[in-house]
N, CA and C atoms of all chains as a GROMACS GRO file, in nm:
protein
  615
    1MET      N    1   9.324  11.115  18.529
    1MET     CA    2   9.328  10.970  18.421
    1MET      C    3   9.413  10.920  18.439
    2LEU      N    4   9.393  10.802  18.454
    2LEU     CA    5   9.492  10.668  18.456
    2LEU      C    6   9.565  10.694  18.300
    3ARG      N    7   9.697  10.670  18.276
    3ARG     CA    8   9.745  10.650  18.161
    3ARG      C    9   9.830  10.545  18.198
    4LEU      N   10   9.823  10.441  18.100
    4LEU     CA   11   9.906  10.322  18.090
    4LEU      C   12  10.008  10.366  17.971
    5ASN      N   13  10.148  10.331  17.964
    5ASN     CA   14  10.233  10.327  17.869
    5ASN      C   15  10.249  10.186  17.850
    6SER      N   16  10.267  10.202  17.717
    6SER     CA   17  10.298  10.045  17.661
    6SER      C   18  10.370   9.927  17.746
    7GLU      N   19  10.449   9.987  17.809
    7GLU     CA   20  10.540   9.852  17.908
    7GLU      C   21  10.448   9.825  18.026
    8SER      N   22  10.413   9.959  18.056
    8SER     CA   23  10.280   9.892  18.206
    8SER      C   24  10.162   9.822  18.119
    9ALA      N   25  10.127   9.841  18.022
    9ALA     CA   26  10.004   9.767  17.964
    9ALA      C   27  10.038   9.622  17.939
   10GLY      N   28  10.177   9.593  17.946
   10GLY     CA   29  10.222   9.449  17.925
   10GLY      C   30  10.202   9.417  17.747
   11THR      N   31  10.209   9.511  17.672
   11THR     CA   32  10.200   9.519  17.535
   11THR      C   33  10.360   9.500  17.467
   12ASN      N   34  10.394   9.610  17.400
   12ASN     CA   35  10.502   9.600  17.348
   12ASN      C   36  10.604   9.708  17.428
   13ARG      N   37  10.717   9.712  17.374
   13ARG     CA   38  10.829   9.801  17.400
   13ARG      C   39  10.886   9.877  17.249
   14MET      N   40  10.902  10.001  17.276
   14MET     CA   41  10.894  10.067  17.150
   14MET      C   42  11.056  10.074  17.128
   15THR      N   43  11.090  10.061  17.025
   15THR     CA   44  11.234  10.085  17.006
   15THR      C   45  11.264  10.157  16.856
   16TYR      N   46  11.338  10.224  16.821
   16TYR     CA   47  11.342  10.296  16.733
   16TYR      C   48  11.489  10.281  16.615
   17THR      N   49  11.446  10.295  16.505
   17THR     CA   50  11.584  10.289  16.388
   17THR      C   51  11.584  10.381  16.297
   18ILE      N   52  11.713  10.436  16.288
   18ILE     CA   53  11.737  10.542  16.210
   18ILE      C   54  11.716  10.526  16.028
   19ALA      N   55  11.625  10.606  16.016
   19ALA     CA   56  11.573  10.585  15.865
   19ALA      C   57  11.637  10.714  15.774
   20SER      N   58  11.730  10.812  15.839
   20SER     CA   59  11.765  10.922  15.759
   20SER      C   60  11.923  10.914  15.782
   21SER      N   61  12.004  10.940  15.662
   21SER     CA   62  12.138  10.964  15.718
   21SER      C   63  12.170  11.111  15.769
   22LYS      N   64  12.072  11.176  15.801
   22LYS     CA   65  12.095  11.321  15.842
   22LYS      C   66  12.092  11.280  16.003
   23LEU      N   67  12.044  11.201  16.040
   23LEU     CA   68  12.065  11.161  16.189
   23LEU      C   69  12.163  11.044  16.260
   24GLY      N   70  12.232  11.005  16.148
   24GLY     CA   71  12.311  10.854  16.152
   24GLY      C   72  12.317  10.754  16.063
   25VAL      N   73  12.377  10.665  16.108
   25VAL     CA   74  12.375  10.529  15.985
   25VAL      C   75  12.256  10.464  15.988
   26ILE      N   76  12.179  10.461  15.859
   26ILE     CA   77  12.042  10.398  15.840
   26ILE      C   78  12.040  10.259  15.902
   27GLY      N   79  11.981  10.215  15.973
   27GLY     CA   80  11.934  10.065  16.005
   27GLY      C   81  11.979  10.051  16.129
   28GLU      N   82  12.032  10.151  16.212
   28GLU     CA   83  12.120  10.139  16.334
   28GLU      C   84  11.993  10.161  16.432
   29PRO      N   85  11.996  10.108  16.542
   29PRO     CA   86  11.921  10.156  16.655
   29PRO      C   87  11.917  10.305  16.681
   30PHE      N   88  11.813  10.387  16.701
   30PHE     CA   89  11.843  10.508  16.780
   30PHE      C   90  11.755  10.524  16.902
   31ILE      N   91  11.856  10.586  16.988
   31ILE     CA   92  11.851  10.601  17.136
   31ILE      C   93  11.808  10.747  17.151
   32PRO      N   94  11.724  10.816  17.210
   32PRO     CA   95  11.718  10.930  17.214
   32PRO      C   96  11.714  10.976  17.333
   33ALA      N   97  11.835  11.107  17.298
   33ALA     CA   98  11.877  11.164  17.433
   33ALA      C   99  11.797  11.206  17.506
   34ASP      N  100  11.782  11.249  17.646
   34ASP     CA  101  11.686  11.373  17.717
   34ASP      C  102  11.657  11.482  17.627
   35GLY      N  103  11.547  11.513  17.610
   35GLY     CA  104  11.518  11.622  17.551
   35GLY      C  105  11.486  11.598  17.363
   36ILE      N  106  11.508  11.530  17.324
   36ILE     CA  107  11.484  11.499  17.206
   36ILE      C  108  11.336  11.460  17.148
   37ASN      N  109  11.278  11.541  17.090
   37ASN     CA  110  11.145  11.546  17.065
   37ASN      C  111  11.121  11.399  16.918
   38VAL      N  112  11.095  11.294  16.991
   38VAL     CA  113  11.084  11.180  16.919
   38VAL      C  114  10.972  11.176  16.822
   39ALA      N  115  10.854  11.254  16.839
   39ALA     CA  116  10.743  11.236  16.794
   39ALA      C  117  10.779  11.312  16.650
   40ALA      N  118  10.867  11.417  16.648
   40ALA     CA  119  10.898  11.510  16.552
   40ALA      C  120  10.998  11.414  16.443
   41LEU      N  121  11.066  11.340  16.499
   41LEU     CA  122  11.162  11.279  16.399
   41LEU      C  123  11.087  11.173  16.318
   42LEU      N  124  10.970  11.102  16.412
   42LEU     CA  125  10.903  10.980  16.378
   42LEU      C  126  10.807  11.084  16.245
   43GLU      N  127  10.742  11.202  16.275
   43GLU     CA  128  10.667  11.278  16.168
   43GLU      C  129  10.731  11.311  16.072
   44GLY      N  130  10.869  11.338  16.060
   44GLY     CA  131  10.980  11.374  15.957
   44GLY      C  132  11.020  11.262  15.889
   45GLY      N  133  11.006  11.096  15.926
   45GLY     CA  134  11.056  11.006  15.865
   45GLY      C  135  11.210  11.002  15.879
   46PHE      N  136  11.262  11.050  16.035
   46PHE     CA  137  11.399  11.007  16.028
   46PHE      C  138  11.451  10.878  16.106
   47ILE      N  139  11.336  10.857  16.171
   47ILE     CA  140  11.346  10.713  16.252
   47ILE      C  141  11.217  10.641  16.223
   48VAL      N  142  11.220  10.502  16.255
   48VAL     CA  143  11.087  10.417  16.218
   48VAL      C  144  11.098  10.356  16.393
   49GLU      N  145  10.970  10.334  16.384
   49GLU     CA  146  10.942  10.253  16.500
   49GLU      C  147  10.904  10.122  16.500
   50GLN      N  148  10.993  10.065  16.555
   50GLN     CA  149  10.969   9.928  16.577
   50GLN      C  150  10.948   9.854  16.736
   51SER      N  151  10.839   9.739  16.699
   51SER     CA  152  10.796   9.692  16.820
   51SER      C  153  10.858   9.577  16.860
   52THR      N  154  10.925   9.587  16.997
   52THR     CA  155  10.991   9.458  16.998
   52THR      C  156  10.895   9.356  17.071
   53PRO      N  157  10.854   9.230  17.059
   53PRO     CA  158  10.773   9.177  17.122
   53PRO      C  159  10.823   9.146  17.273
   54LYS      N  160  10.733   9.155  17.357
   54LYS     CA  161  10.799   9.159  17.504
   54LYS      C  162  10.767   8.992  17.549
   55ALA      N  163  10.873   8.921  17.617
   55ALA     CA  164  10.895   8.816  17.687
   55ALA      C  165  10.763   8.743  17.750
   56LYS      N  166  10.700   8.670  17.664
   56LYS     CA  167  10.562   8.581  17.727
   56LYS      C  168  10.564   8.570  17.890
   57LYS      N  169  10.498   8.603  17.960
   57LYS     CA  170  10.497   8.550  18.124
   57LYS      C  171  10.499   8.382  18.106
   58PRO      N  172  10.524   8.304  18.185
   58PRO     CA  173  10.473   8.183  18.178
   58PRO      C  174  10.323   8.164  18.227
   59ALA      N  175  10.265   8.085  18.172
   59ALA     CA  176  10.074   8.092  18.202
   59ALA      C  177  10.076   8.061  18.335
   60LYS      N  178   9.978   8.129  18.410
   60LYS     CA  179   9.994   8.115  18.573
   60LYS      C  180   9.885   7.964  18.573
   61THR      N  181   9.954   7.878  18.658
   61THR     CA  182   9.878   7.775  18.705
   61THR      C  183   9.829   7.756  18.836
   62SER      N  184   9.700   7.740  18.843
   62SER     CA  185   9.633   7.703  18.993
   62SER      C  186   9.680   7.591  19.082
   63THR      N  187   9.709   7.629  19.170
   63THR     CA  188   9.724   7.507  19.257
   63THR      C  189   9.626   7.511  19.383
   64ASP      N  190   9.598   7.406  19.384
   64ASP     CA  191   9.510   7.424  19.516
   64ASP      C  192   9.544   7.383  19.625
   65THR      N  193   9.557   7.494  19.694
   65THR     CA  194   9.592   7.495  19.847
   65THR      C  195   9.515   7.437  19.978
   66ASN      N  196   9.420   7.390  19.937
   66ASN     CA  197   9.304   7.367  20.052
   66ASN      C  198   9.318   7.232  20.021
   67GLU      N  199   9.396   7.164  20.106
   67GLU     CA  200   9.414   7.019  20.150
   67GLU      C  201   9.325   6.977  20.223
   68GLU      N  202   9.272   6.865  20.198
   68GLU     CA  203   9.187   6.818  20.274
   68GLU      C  204   9.228   6.747  20.426
   69ILE      N  205   9.199   6.787  20.560
   69ILE     CA  206   9.243   6.695  20.629
   69ILE      C  207   9.186   6.552  20.641
   70MET      N  208  14.393  14.012  16.520
   70MET     CA  209  14.402  13.919  16.429
   70MET      C  210  14.283  13.828  16.435
   71ALA      N  211  14.206  13.823  16.320
   71ALA     CA  212  14.117  13.717  16.330
   71ALA      C  213  14.169  13.573  16.357
   72THR      N  214  14.067  13.481  16.469
   72THR     CA  215  14.098  13.397  16.490
   72THR      C  216  14.012  13.267  16.462
   73SER      N  217  13.907  13.319  16.442
   73SER     CA  218  13.801  13.215  16.411
   73SER      C  219  13.711  13.265  16.266
   74THR      N  220  13.752  13.183  16.166
   74THR     CA  221  13.708  13.180  16.046
   74THR      C  222  13.606  13.078  15.979
   75TYR      N  223  13.513  13.112  15.996
   75TYR     CA  224  13.396  13.003  15.920
   75TYR      C  225  13.395  13.019  15.784
   76LEU      N  226  13.459  12.862  15.733
   76LEU     CA  227  13.478  12.882  15.602
   76LEU      C  228  13.403  12.761  15.542
   77SER      N  229  13.336  12.662  15.579
   77SER     CA  230  13.258  12.564  15.524
   77SER      C  231  13.185  12.470  15.627
   78ASN      N  232  13.282  12.470  15.755
   78ASN     CA  233  13.250  12.367  15.863
   78ASN      C  234  13.189  12.345  15.969
   79PRO      N  235  13.137  12.439  16.008
   79PRO     CA  236  13.058  12.459  16.143
   79PRO      C  237  12.919  12.330  16.148
   80LEU      N  238  12.929  12.261  16.244
   80LEU     CA  239  12.805  12.156  16.250
   80LEU      C  240  12.706  12.196  16.357
   81VAL      N  241  12.604  12.199  16.309
   81VAL     CA  242  12.465  12.237  16.350
   81VAL      C  243  12.376  12.114  16.357
   82THR      N  244  12.334  12.070  16.497
   82THR     CA  245  12.216  11.987  16.479
   82THR      C  246  12.088  12.085  16.510
   83VAL      N  247  11.961  12.006  16.464
   83VAL     CA  248  11.831  12.034  16.521
   83VAL      C  249  11.773  11.923  16.573
   84ASN      N  250  11.751  11.902  16.689
   84ASN     CA  251  11.654  11.756  16.741
   84ASN      C  252  11.770  11.639  16.662
   85ALA      N  253  11.879  11.653  16.719
   85ALA     CA  254  11.964  11.548  16.645
   85ALA      C  255  11.981  11.551  16.509
   86VAL      N  256  11.927  11.613  16.407
   86VAL     CA  257  11.917  11.614  16.281
   86VAL      C  258  12.047  11.698  16.204
   87ASP      N  259  12.132  11.632  16.149
   87ASP     CA  260  12.234  11.739  16.122
   87ASP      C  261  12.191  11.835  15.978
   88LEU      N  262  12.191  11.953  16.028
   88LEU     CA  263  12.130  12.045  15.935
   88LEU      C  264  12.224  12.142  15.871
   89THR      N  265  12.372  12.065  15.891
   89THR     CA  266  12.443  12.147  15.829
   89THR      C  267  12.440  12.230  15.706
   90ASP      N  268  12.438  12.114  15.626
   90ASP     CA  269  12.432  12.119  15.487
   90ASP      C  270  12.312  12.231  15.421
   91GLN      N  271  12.195  12.261  15.526
   91GLN     CA  272  12.085  12.387  15.458
   91GLN      C  273  12.105  12.504  15.604
   92CYS      N  274  12.227  12.525  15.644
   92CYS     CA  275  12.246  12.654  15.699
   92CYS      C  276  12.356  12.743  15.704
   93SER      N  277  12.319  12.874  15.672
   93SER     CA  278  12.423  12.947  15.605
   93SER      C  279  12.463  13.050  15.694
   94SER      N  280  12.401  13.047  15.817
   94SER     CA  281  12.438  13.112  15.943
   94SER      C  282  12.369  13.095  16.086
   95ALA      N  283  12.449  13.106  16.187
   95ALA     CA  284  12.417  13.054  16.336
   95ALA      C  285  12.456  13.142  16.414
   96ASN      N  286  12.396  13.175  16.511
   96ASN     CA  287  12.432  13.293  16.638
   96ASN      C  288  12.376  13.223  16.777
   97LEU      N  289  12.471  13.191  16.828
   97LEU     CA  290  12.434  13.138  16.948
   97LEU      C  291  12.482  13.233  17.046
   98THR      N  292  12.375  13.284  17.132
   98THR     CA  293  12.422  13.396  17.215
   98THR      C  294  12.364  13.349  17.361
   99ARG      N  295  12.440  13.338  17.469
   99ARG     CA  296  12.424  13.286  17.624
   99ARG      C  297  12.372  13.440  17.663
  100VAL      N  298  12.241  13.419  17.731
  100VAL     CA  299  12.179  13.537  17.792
  100VAL      C  300  12.149  13.513  17.930
  101ILE      N  301  12.213  13.586  18.026
  101ILE     CA  302  12.152  13.576  18.147
  101ILE      C  303  12.064  13.695  18.222
  102GLU      N  304  11.958  13.698  18.237
  102GLU     CA  305  11.888  13.791  18.234
  102GLU      C  306  11.924  13.895  18.358
  103ALA      N  307  11.934  14.034  18.352
  103ALA     CA  308  11.989  14.121  18.435
  103ALA      C  309  11.867  14.166  18.526
  104LEU      N  310  11.887  14.163  18.656
  104LEU     CA  311  11.787  14.202  18.743
  104LEU      C  312  11.845  14.322  18.830
  105GLU      N  313  11.795  14.430  18.825
  105GLU     CA  314  11.824  14.535  18.899
  105GLU      C  315  11.850  14.520  19.055
  106SER      N  316  11.941  14.557  19.081
  106SER     CA  317  11.938  14.515  19.264
  106SER      C  318  11.997  14.694  19.284
  107THR      N  319  11.974  14.794  19.194
  107THR     CA  320  12.040  14.928  19.260
  107THR      C  321  11.945  14.985  19.421
  108SER      N  322  12.022  15.000  19.481
  108SER     CA  323  11.980  15.090  19.609
  108SER      C  324  12.010  15.237  19.666
  109PHE      N  325  11.926  15.296  19.741
  109PHE     CA  326  11.934  15.395  19.776
  109PHE      C  327  12.093  15.394  19.846
  110GLY      N  328  12.184  15.499  19.805
  110GLY     CA  329  12.304  15.533  19.843
  110GLY      C  330  12.398  15.515  19.770
  111LEU      N  331  12.346  15.436  19.603
  111LEU     CA  332  12.443  15.418  19.532
  111LEU      C  333  12.438  15.508  19.420
  112THR      N  334  12.563  15.517  19.335
  112THR     CA  335  12.535  15.628  19.244
  112THR      C  336  12.526  15.592  19.100
  113ALA      N  337  12.536  15.437  19.084
  113ALA     CA  338  12.536  15.404  18.968
  113ALA      C  339  12.437  15.243  18.971
  114ARG      N  340  12.356  15.236  18.859
  114ARG     CA  341  12.264  15.112  18.873
  114ARG      C  342  12.355  14.952  18.850
  115VAL      N  343  12.303  14.888  18.933
  115VAL     CA  344  12.378  14.743  18.965
  115VAL      C  345  12.287  14.640  18.914
  116TYR      N  346  12.352  14.545  18.884
  116TYR     CA  347  12.236  14.419  18.846
  116TYR      C  348  12.292  14.304  18.903
  117VAL      N  349  12.211  14.177  18.913
  117VAL     CA  350  12.250  14.044  18.962
  117VAL      C  351  12.197  13.979  18.834
  118GLY      N  352  12.238  13.854  18.811
  118GLY     CA  353  12.221  13.768  18.735
  118GLY      C  354  12.054  13.691  18.780
  119GLY      N  355  12.006  13.697  18.688
  119GLY     CA  356  11.855  13.631  18.702
  119GLY      C  357  11.859  13.466  18.625
  120LEU      N  358  11.728  13.469  18.542
  120LEU     CA  359  11.745  13.306  18.473
  120LEU      C  360  11.814  13.313  18.357
  121GLU      N  361  11.851  13.234  18.277
  121GLU     CA  362  11.923  13.204  18.157
  121GLU      C  363  11.816  13.204  18.067
  122ASN      N  364  11.853  13.303  17.955
  122ASN     CA  365  11.766  13.267  17.897
  122ASN      C  366  11.821  13.283  17.707
  123SER      N  367  11.930  13.204  17.693
  123SER     CA  368  11.994  13.185  17.569
  123SER      C  369  11.920  13.164  17.436
  124THR      N  370  11.982  13.195  17.317
  124THR     CA  371  11.900  13.183  17.233
  124THR      C  372  12.008  13.138  17.076
  125LEU      N  373  11.961  13.067  17.005
  125LEU     CA  374  12.035  13.032  16.897
  125LEU      C  375  11.951  13.066  16.759
  126THR      N  376  11.966  13.160  16.666
  126THR     CA  377  11.915  13.184  16.550
  126THR      C  378  12.001  13.122  16.426
  127LEU      N  379  11.936  13.070  16.366
  127LEU     CA  380  11.973  13.023  16.246
  127LEU      C  381  11.906  13.033  16.090
  128THR      N  382  11.977  13.082  16.004
  128THR     CA  383  11.947  13.119  15.902
  128THR      C  384  11.964  13.004  15.789
  129MET      N  385  11.834  12.931  15.751
  129MET     CA  386  11.864  12.782  15.658
  129MET      C  387  11.778  12.824  15.563
  130TYR      N  388  11.864  12.752  15.440
  130TYR     CA  389  11.772  12.730  15.322
  130TYR      C  390  11.643  12.660  15.343
  131ASN      N  391  11.520  12.679  15.280
  131ASN     CA  392  11.414  12.624  15.294
  131ASN      C  393  11.412  12.500  15.230
  132SER      N  394  11.384  12.401  15.230
  132SER     CA  395  11.377  12.266  15.136
  132SER      C  396  11.280  12.199  15.210
  133PHE      N  397  11.216  12.155  15.114
  133PHE     CA  398  11.071  12.065  15.165
  133PHE      C  399  11.096  11.921  15.094
  134ALA      N  400  11.238  11.903  15.056
  134ALA     CA  401  11.262  11.760  15.021
  134ALA      C  402  11.262  11.667  15.137
  135ALA      N  403  11.256  11.548  15.128
  135ALA     CA  404  11.253  11.451  15.253
  135ALA      C  405  11.403  11.466  15.335
  136SER      N  406  11.402  11.470  15.453
  136SER     CA  407  11.482  11.485  15.554
  136SER      C  408  11.543  11.601  15.534
  137GLU      N  409  11.487  11.716  15.507
  137GLU     CA  410  11.543  11.845  15.508
  137GLU      C  411  11.508  11.928  15.596
  138THR      N  412  11.500  12.075  15.585
  138THR     CA  413  11.466  12.192  15.666
  138THR      C  414  11.327  12.142  15.704
  139TYR      N  415  11.220  12.137  15.607
  139TYR     CA  416  11.086  12.169  15.679
  139TYR      C  417  11.074  12.031  15.734
  140ALA      N  418  11.099  11.934  15.704
  140ALA     CA  419  11.057  11.790  15.734
  140ALA      C  420  11.123  11.800  15.899
  141THR      N  421  11.242  11.829  15.907
  141THR     CA  422  11.318  11.856  16.041
  141THR      C  423  11.221  11.995  16.136
  142LEU      N  424  11.184  12.054  16.113
  142LEU     CA  425  11.100  12.178  16.165
  142LEU      C  426  10.968  12.189  16.197
  143LYS      N  427  10.872  12.108  16.107
  143LYS     CA  428  10.741  12.138  16.089
  143LYS      C  429  10.670  12.065  16.208
  144ALA      N  430  10.736  11.982  16.306
  144ALA     CA  431  10.652  11.923  16.435
  144ALA      C  432  10.721  11.992  16.529
  145LEU      N  433  10.830  12.069  16.529
  145LEU     CA  434  10.902  12.128  16.651
  145LEU      C  435  10.844  12.305  16.664
  146VAL      N  436  10.778  12.337  16.578
  146VAL     CA  437  10.713  12.467  16.666
  146VAL      C  438  10.625  12.455  16.740
  147GLY      N  439  10.626  12.550  16.860
  147GLY     CA  440  10.558  12.496  16.971
  147GLY      C  441  10.598  12.414  17.085
  148THR      N  442  10.722  12.344  17.053
  148THR     CA  443  10.761  12.229  17.133
  148THR      C  444  10.930  12.273  17.162
  149GLN      N  445  10.959  12.172  17.292
  149GLN     CA  446  11.110  12.205  17.343
  149GLN      C  447  11.172  12.075  17.242
  150THR      N  448  11.312  12.117  17.229
  150THR     CA  449  11.385  12.000  17.154
  150THR      C  450  11.544  12.066  17.195
  151ASN      N  451  11.627  11.969  17.134
  151ASN     CA  452  11.768  12.022  17.186
  151ASN      C  453  11.849  12.088  17.047
  152VAL      N  454  11.950  12.168  17.050
  152VAL     CA  455  12.002  12.211  16.946
  152VAL      C  456  12.147  12.196  16.958
  153THR      N  457  12.262  12.192  16.878
  153THR     CA  458  12.400  12.187  16.897
  153THR      C  459  12.445  12.241  16.818
  154ILE      N  460  12.585  12.322  16.828
  154ILE     CA  461  12.696  12.386  16.722
  154ILE      C  462  12.800  12.383  16.792
  155LYS      N  463  12.898  12.331  16.692
  155LYS     CA  464  13.037  12.318  16.718
  155LYS      C  465  13.123  12.396  16.583
  156PRO      N  466  13.211  12.465  16.623
  156PRO     CA  467  13.311  12.542  16.503
  156PRO      C  468  13.314  12.439  16.391
  157THR      N  469  13.361  12.310  16.410
  157THR     CA  470  13.401  12.258  16.281
  157THR      C  471  13.327  12.112  16.310
  158SER      N  472  13.376  12.017  16.227
  158SER     CA  473  13.269  11.898  16.225
  158SER      C  474  13.374  11.787  16.249
  159ALA      N  475  13.495  11.835  16.287
  159ALA     CA  476  13.591  11.759  16.369
  159ALA      C  477  13.583  11.686  16.517
  160ALA      N  478  13.646  11.616  16.552
  160ALA     CA  479  13.622  11.578  16.684
  160ALA      C  480  13.596  11.680  16.777
  161THR      N  481  13.501  11.643  16.879
  161THR     CA  482  13.480  11.752  17.004
  161THR      C  483  13.622  11.776  17.089
  162SER      N  484  13.678  11.874  17.114
  162SER     CA  485  13.776  11.898  17.185
  162SER      C  486  13.767  12.028  17.223
  163ALA      N  487  13.901  12.058  17.310
  163ALA     CA  488  13.881  12.179  17.396
  163ALA      C  489  13.893  12.295  17.260
  164THR      N  490  13.948  12.278  17.134
  164THR     CA  491  13.955  12.377  17.056
  164THR      C  492  13.831  12.375  16.961
  165ASN      N  493  13.759  12.266  16.973
  165ASN     CA  494  13.625  12.252  16.911
  165ASN      C  495  13.507  12.221  16.990
  166PRO      N  496  13.484  12.291  17.065
  166PRO     CA  497  13.372  12.268  17.197
  166PRO      C  498  13.232  12.268  17.119
  167ILE      N  499  13.160  12.167  17.175
  167ILE     CA  500  13.019  12.171  17.140
  167ILE      C  501  12.940  12.229  17.239
  168SER      N  502  12.827  12.288  17.208
  168SER     CA  503  12.747  12.372  17.277
  168SER      C  504  12.645  12.327  17.244
  169THR      N  505  12.537  12.313  17.352
  169THR     CA  506  12.425  12.199  17.330
  169THR      C  507  12.302  12.338  17.403
  170LEU      N  508  12.196  12.363  17.353
  170LEU     CA  509  12.050  12.385  17.444
  170LEU      C  510  11.996  12.318  17.444
  171THR      N  511  11.965  12.237  17.555
  171THR     CA  512  11.882  12.160  17.597
  171THR      C  513  11.739  12.199  17.629
  172GLY      N  514  11.634  12.150  17.564
  172GLY     CA  515  11.509  12.182  17.632
  172GLY      C  516  11.476  12.331  17.564
  173CYS      N  517  11.533  12.398  17.487
  173CYS     CA  518  11.487  12.497  17.399
  173CYS      C  519  11.362  12.506  17.335
  174TYR      N  520  11.309  12.633  17.306
  174TYR     CA  521  11.165  12.612  17.238
  174TYR      C  522  11.199  12.704  17.092
  175LEU      N  523  11.077  12.637  17.019
  175LEU     CA  524  11.070  12.708  16.879
  175LEU      C  525  10.970  12.784  16.890
  176GLU      N  526  10.909  12.893  16.865
  176GLU     CA  527  10.813  12.954  16.900
  176GLU      C  528  10.740  13.008  16.730
  177THR      N  529  10.824  13.015  16.630
  177THR     CA  530  10.761  13.062  16.502
  177THR      C  531  10.861  12.971  16.393
  178LEU      N  532  10.801  12.921  16.318
  178LEU     CA  533  10.842  12.857  16.188
  178LEU      C  534  10.793  12.925  16.046
  179PRO      N  535  10.879  13.029  15.992
  179PRO     CA  536  10.837  13.055  15.857
  179PRO      C  537  10.823  12.939  15.774
  180ILE      N  538  10.694  12.912  15.676
  180ILE     CA  539  10.691  12.830  15.602
  180ILE      C  540  10.769  12.817  15.453
  181VAL      N  541  10.670  12.952  15.414
  181VAL     CA  542  10.773  13.039  15.281
  181VAL      C  543  10.815  13.157  15.260
  182ASN      N  544  10.927  13.193  15.203
  182ASN     CA  545  10.999  13.335  15.224
  182ASN      C  546  11.039  13.370  15.082
  183ALA      N  547  10.915  13.353  14.975
  183ALA     CA  548  10.962  13.376  14.865
  183ALA      C  549  10.971  13.491  14.780
  184ALA      N  550  11.099  13.487  14.697
  184ALA     CA  551  11.135  13.612  14.649
  184ALA      C  552  11.146  13.571  14.490
  185LEU      N  553  11.127  13.665  14.405
  185LEU     CA  554  11.168  13.597  14.259
  185LEU      C  555  11.329  13.616  14.236
  186GLY      N  556  11.346  13.500  14.200
  186GLY     CA  557  11.501  13.521  14.109
  186GLY      C  558  11.550  13.470  14.254
  187ALA      N  559  11.531  13.398  14.408
  187ALA     CA  560  11.624  13.399  14.507
  187ALA      C  561  11.596  13.294  14.573
  188LEU      N  562  11.692  13.210  14.637
  188LEU     CA  563  11.674  13.077  14.712
  188LEU      C  564  11.578  13.120  14.819
  189ASP      N  565  11.484  13.042  14.871
  189ASP     CA  566  11.405  13.065  14.992
  189ASP      C  567  11.482  13.046  15.111
  190THR      N  568  11.516  13.140  15.206
  190THR     CA  569  11.573  13.105  15.306
  190THR      C  570  11.462  13.138  15.429
  191ILE      N  571  11.495  13.106  15.525
  191ILE     CA  572  11.430  13.124  15.687
  191ILE      C  573  11.503  13.137  15.773
  192ASP      N  574  11.468  13.246  15.864
  192ASP     CA  575  11.551  13.262  15.990
  192ASP      C  576  11.476  13.218  16.113
  193ILE      N  577  11.510  13.130  16.189
  193ILE     CA  578  11.446  13.031  16.340
  193ILE      C  579  11.518  13.091  16.434
  194THR      N  580  11.459  13.109  16.539
  194THR     CA  581  11.530  13.124  16.695
  194THR      C  582  11.473  13.002  16.781
  195PHE      N  583  11.572  12.945  16.856
  195PHE     CA  584  11.557  12.873  16.958
  195PHE      C  585  11.580  12.954  17.082
  196THR      N  586  11.477  12.939  17.164
  196THR     CA  587  11.515  13.043  17.267
  196THR      C  588  11.495  12.955  17.397
  197GLY      N  589  11.550  13.000  17.515
  197GLY     CA  590  11.570  12.930  17.659
  197GLY      C  591  11.647  12.818  17.640
  198GLY      N  592  11.596  12.710  17.742
  198GLY     CA  593  11.691  12.560  17.756
  198GLY      C  594  11.797  12.616  17.833
  199VAL      N  595  11.865  12.476  17.867
  199VAL     CA  596  11.965  12.469  17.957
  199VAL      C  597  12.095  12.498  17.864
  200TYR      N  598  12.197  12.592  17.897
  200TYR     CA  599  12.269  12.589  17.821
  200TYR      C  600  12.435  12.510  17.899
  201SER      N  601  12.472  12.420  17.801
  201SER     CA  602  12.612  12.330  17.819
  201SER      C  603  12.690  12.320  17.708
  202VAL      N  604  12.814  12.306  17.755
  202VAL     CA  605  12.933  12.315  17.661
  202VAL      C  606  13.012  12.172  17.703
  203ALA      N  607  13.074  12.116  17.598
  203ALA     CA  608  13.137  12.006  17.613
  203ALA      C  609  13.283  12.004  17.533
  204VAL      N  610  13.376  11.921  17.584
  204VAL     CA  611  13.510  11.955  17.517
  204VAL      C  612  13.528  11.811  17.499
  205ALA      N  613  13.465  11.724  17.492
  205ALA     CA  614  13.522  11.548  17.491
  205ALA      C  615  13.418  11.511  17.456
   0.00000   0.00000   0.00000
């Protein structure tokens, strides 16, 4: 089964913010280290998910390359 | 002479959450499984080191309040996580090394351990994972 993550799907990139002083300074961004169970932190209310809108790609413009001779 | 006395300040984190104020006992044991390699001609059993299987056992006060014991552990059962422990909450150093089990497994979580007139405490054990120690 092909699985797309949010980044490759071209939507949003997830970042996390600390919501509990047990984890760090509330409001600071949280960058999970390898091995940290992010789902458990979300479920426990220790962090909140924030979606950062990805920069929009410029609109594609079609160029007619078939020049008439 | 006793040289390591724990009065109040060991630091314990589970899945990066500081649970020091809910923990009353911690026992980190490094285990490397013994594989017997005794052969004919020897007069005593001999062993070589196998896979590492370290454990961290914590005794914790059970709290169902926000950001406390239950909130931290409830989603970790049956999954891997990281745990750390160091002798004091002071900066990590050669005399205050921080030990980490990365990718250790929590198999069981007691939900309620009720006894009349006593605080609810639970014992949990994290097993396996990669042991490392840092001094800075």
